[in-house]
C-alpha positions in Angstrom: -64.8 61.0 20.9 -62.6 58.3 19.3 -59.9 56.5 21.3 -56.7 56.2 19.9 -55.5 52.2 19.3 -51.9 51.5 20.3 -50.1 49.1 18.6 -49.5 46.3 19.9 -46.0 44.9 20.1 -44.9 41.6 18.8 -42.7 39.7 20.9 -39.7 38.1 19.9 -40.0 34.9 18.2 -43.9 35.1 17.3 -45.4 34.3 14.2 -48.0 36.6 12.3 -50.2 35.6 9.6 -48.6 35.5 6.3 -44.9 35.5 8.1 -42.6 33.3 5.9 -39.3 33.8 8.1 -37.9 31.2 10.4 -38.1 32.3 14.0 -34.3 31.9 15.9 -35.7 28.9 17.7 -36.6 26.9 14.5 -33.6 28.0 13.1 -31.3 26.6 15.5 -33.3 23.3 15.7 -32.7 23.0 12.0 -28.9 23.5 12.5 -29.0 21.1 15.3 -30.8 18.4 13.0 -28.2 19.0 10.5 -25.5 18.5 12.7 -26.7 15.2 14.0 -27.3 14.1 10.6 -23.8 15.1 9.6 -22.2 13.2 12.9 -23.9 9.9 11.8 -23.2 10.3 8.3 -19.6 11.3 8.6 -18.4 7.7 9.5 -20.3 6.2 6.9 -18.8 8.2 4.1 -15.4 7.5 5.8 -16.2 3.8 5.5 -17.4 4.3 1.9 -14.4 6.1 1.0 -12.1 3.2 2.6 -13.8 0.7 0.7 -13.9 2.2 -2.6 -10.0 2.5 -2.2 -9.6 -0.9 -1.3 -11.5 -1.8 -4.1 -9.3 0.1 -6.4 -6.3 -1.4 -4.5 -7.7 -4.9 -5.4 -7.8 -3.9 -9.1 -4.3 -2.9 -9.0 -3.2 -5.9 -7.6 -5.1 -7.9 -10.0 -3.9 -6.1 -13.0 0.1 -6.3 -11.6 -0.8 -10.4 -11.4 -1.6 -10.0 -15.2 1.7 -8.0 -15.7 3.6 -10.7 -13.5 2.1 -13.5 -15.9 2.9 -11.6 -18.8 6.4 -11.0 -17.9 6.8 -14.8 -16.6 5.7 -15.5 -20.2 8.8 -14.3 -21.6 11.0 -14.9 -19.1 10.7 -19.1 -18.9 8.1 -18.9 -16.3 10.0 -16.7 -13.8 8.4 -13.8 -12.3 9.8 -10.4 -12.2 12.7 -10.0 -9.8 12.8 -8.2 -6.5 15.7 -7.0 -4.2 15.6 -9.1 -1.0 16.7 -6.5 1.0 14.3 -3.6 -0.7 11.1 -5.1 -1.4 9.3 -1.9 -2.7 12.3 -1.4 -5.0 12.0 -1.8 -9.0 15.4 -2.3 -10.3 16.4 -0.4 -13.2 20.0 -1.8 -13.9 22.3 -0.1 -11.5 24.1 -2.1 -8.9 22.2 -4.5 -7.1 22.4 -5.8 -3.7 25.0 -8.5 -3.1 26.7 -10.7 -1.0 29.9 -10.1 0.9 32.8 -10.2 -1.5 30.6 -10.3 -4.2 31.4 -7.0 -5.8 28.4 -4.8 -7.5 26.8 -6.3 -10.4 24.1 -4.5 -12.4 20.7 -5.3 -11.6 17.7 -6.5 -14.0 16.1 -4.1 -15.6 12.7 -4.6 -14.0 11.5 -1.4 -14.2 11.7 -1.0 -17.7 10.2 -4.2 -18.7 7.2 -3.6 -16.5 6.9 -0.2 -17.8 6.5 -1.8 -21.3 4.2 -4.5 -20.1 1.9 -2.1 -18.7 2.1 0.1 -21.8 2.8 3.2 -19.5 0.5 2.8 -17.1 2.3 2.1 -14.1 0.0 3.9 -11.3 -1.2 0.4 -10.7 1.8 0.2 -8.5 0.9 2.4 -6.4 -1.8 1.7 -3.4 -4.5 4.8 -3.3 -4.6 4.0 0.8 -0.8 3.9 1.4 -0.1 7.8 2.9 3.1 6.4 4.4 5.3 8.4 2.1 3.1 11.8 1.8 5.3 14.7 2.2 8.6 12.4 1.7 11.7 14.4 1.5 14.2 11.7 0.0 14.4 12.5 -3.4 16.1 11.0 -6.5 17.5 13.0 -8.9 17.5 11.5 -12.9 20.4 13.2 -14.8 18.2 14.6 -17.7 18.2 17.9 -19.1 16.8 19.5 -17.1 17.5 17.4 -14.0 14.4 15.5 -12.6 14.4 15.7 -8.9 11.1 14.1 -7.5 10.4 11.9 -4.2 11.2 8.2 -4.3 7.8 6.8 -4.0 6.3 9.3 -6.4 4.2 8.0 -8.9 5.3 10.6 -11.4 8.9 9.1 -10.9 7.6 6.1 -12.8 5.5 7.9 -15.3 7.5 10.8 -16.2 11.2 9.4 -16.1 12.7 8.3 -19.4 12.0 4.8 -18.5 14.5 3.3 -21.5 17.2 6.0 -21.0 17.4 5.6 -17.2 19.0 2.9 -15.2 17.6 4.4 -11.9 15.5 2.2 -9.5 11.8 3.1 -8.9 10.1 2.6 -5.6 6.7 1.7 -5.5 3.9 1.5 -2.8 3.5 -2.1 -2.7 5.9 -4.7 -2.0 6.9 -7.0 -4.7 7.9 -10.0 -2.8 8.3 -12.9 -5.7 11.2 -14.0 -7.3 14.2 -12.5 -4.8 17.0 -11.9 -6.6 20.9 -11.2 -5.6 23.7 -11.5 -8.5 25.7 -13.5 -6.2 22.6 -15.9 -5.4 22.2 -17.5 -1.8 24.9 -16.4 0.6 26.2 -19.7 2.6 27.7 -19.5 5.9 31.2 -20.1 4.2 30.5 -17.1 2.3 29.6 -14.9 5.4 25.8 -15.1 5.0 23.4 -17.3 6.8 21.0 -18.4 3.8 20.9 -21.9 4.3 17.5 -22.8 2.2 16.1 -19.4 0.9 17.1 -15.7 1.1 17.7 -15.0 4.9 15.2 -11.9 4.6 12.4 -14.1 4.5 10.9 -15.5 7.6 10.2 -19.5 7.9 6.8 -18.4 9.4 5.1 -22.0 9.1 7.8 -23.2 11.1 8.9 -26.2 8.2 12.4 -25.5 8.4 12.7 -23.9 5.1 12.3 -20.2 4.1 12.4 -21.3 0.0 8.5 -21.8 0.5 7.6 -18.6 1.8 7.9 -16.9 -1.7 7.4 -17.8 -5.7 10.0 -17.9 -8.1 8.3 -19.0 -11.3 4.7 -19.8 -12.1 2.7 -23.0 -11.2 4.5 -23.5 -8.0 2.9 -25.6 -5.5 0.5 -23.7 -3.2 0.7 -20.7 -5.4 -3.0 -19.7 -4.5 -1.5 -19.5 -0.7 1.9 -17.6 -1.6 1.8 -14.0 -1.8 3.4 -12.2 -5.0 2.5 -8.5 -4.3 1.0 -7.0 -1.1 -0.1 -3.8 0.5 2.6 -2.5 2.8 1.9 -3.1 6.3 3.9 -1.7 9.3 4.6 -4.4 11.8 6.8 -3.1 14.7 7.7 -4.0 18.0 5.3 -1.3 18.9 2.2 -3.0 17.2 0.8 -2.5 13.5 -0.6 -0.5 11.2 -2.9 -0.9 8.5 -3.8 1.2 5.9 -7.3 0.1 4.6 -9.8 0.5 7.4 -9.2 2.9 10.4 -5.5 3.3 9.6 -5.1 3.1 13.2 -1.9 1.7 15.2 -2.4 -1.1 16.9 -0.6 -2.0 20.0 1.1 -5.7 20.3 -1.2 -8.4 21.3 -4.3 -5.9 20.5 -5.6 -8.0 17.3 -8.8 -8.6 18.8 -9.7 -5.1 19.3 -12.5 -3.4 17.5 -9.6 -1.2 15.8 -8.2 -4.1 14.3 -11.5 -5.8 13.1 -12.1 -2.6 11.4 -8.7 -2.7 9.7 -7.4 -5.1 6.4 -4.8 -5.5 4.1 -4.9 -6.6 0.4 -2.5 -9.6 -1.1 -1.9 -10.8 -4.6 -1.3 -14.6 -4.8 0.6 -16.6 -7.1 -2.3 -18.0 -9.1 -3.5 -14.4 -9.7 -6.3 -14.1 -7.6 -6.3 -10.8 -4.7 -8.4 -10.6 -1.8 -8.2 -9.0 1.6 -7.6 -10.5 4.7 -8.0 -9.8 8.5 -5.0 -8.2 11.1 -5.5 -11.5 13.0 -4.0 -13.8 9.6 -1.0 -11.2 8.9 2.2 -13.1 9.3 5.9 -11.7 10.0 7.0 -13.0 6.6 10.0 -10.9 5.8 12.7 -8.7 7.9 15.6 -10.1 10.3 13.8 -8.1 13.2 10.4 -7.6 14.3 11.4 -3.7 14.4 12.2 -3.7 10.7 9.5 -6.4 9.9 6.8 -6.6 7.1 3.4 -8.9 7.4 1.4 -10.5 4.7 
């Protein structure tokens, strides 16, 4: 009599010779390892991306410096003018900010001239890290056919506008802070202003009693290597600071020694043409009459 052999049940998760599949435990281990690696690599990838954007920003600023030098070469050494009250706006010829009783005067056509000197490559005026205006609802309409309606800080406004046939301003994602211009010039107290030595919007950050040395008007002025002519936008308010390179994390007032601050930075273009990154604790309040509407560089 031949005894029947009852086949043995395979226990769940057991392996047999010749099996090539994964058990559930092995699959979970692999997934766990991948999750750990992703958690380790994500911060590194974020830092790499931040530094790549910062490098592109520094390249933009150096190119802006070259364009400013070219402009100065055509304009008796003067840098492109900015509006002292709207330092992210390039004027196109419309009425400029003026003093009390000064009337409305046409602004300089800075937009058109910089477009020409850039040969149309105006994306250099838009920092890749500035997300402040993403989703911006404020728009500007250009009376073309059909009318062109775009957000004020959209690079397309500079690239797609019929630049030499439109005198509206264009808003950039840097602060251009060289050669401030108001048609009526400085506004002394006798005319209802408080410009005693330089434009009142600028601050005497070094405490020497003068605001004129806080900005450059012409090339080859003294201390050009220390004076910023274009800079990243950095939000500096009474509640703290926000830097757009690095962590993009809000930093509370008086907390510039925190880890968040040490992982943040901003980029500046200087009057001698070089661009560099600086730490939050090196930034000073340089523009704006109140701390809640202030800019630092």
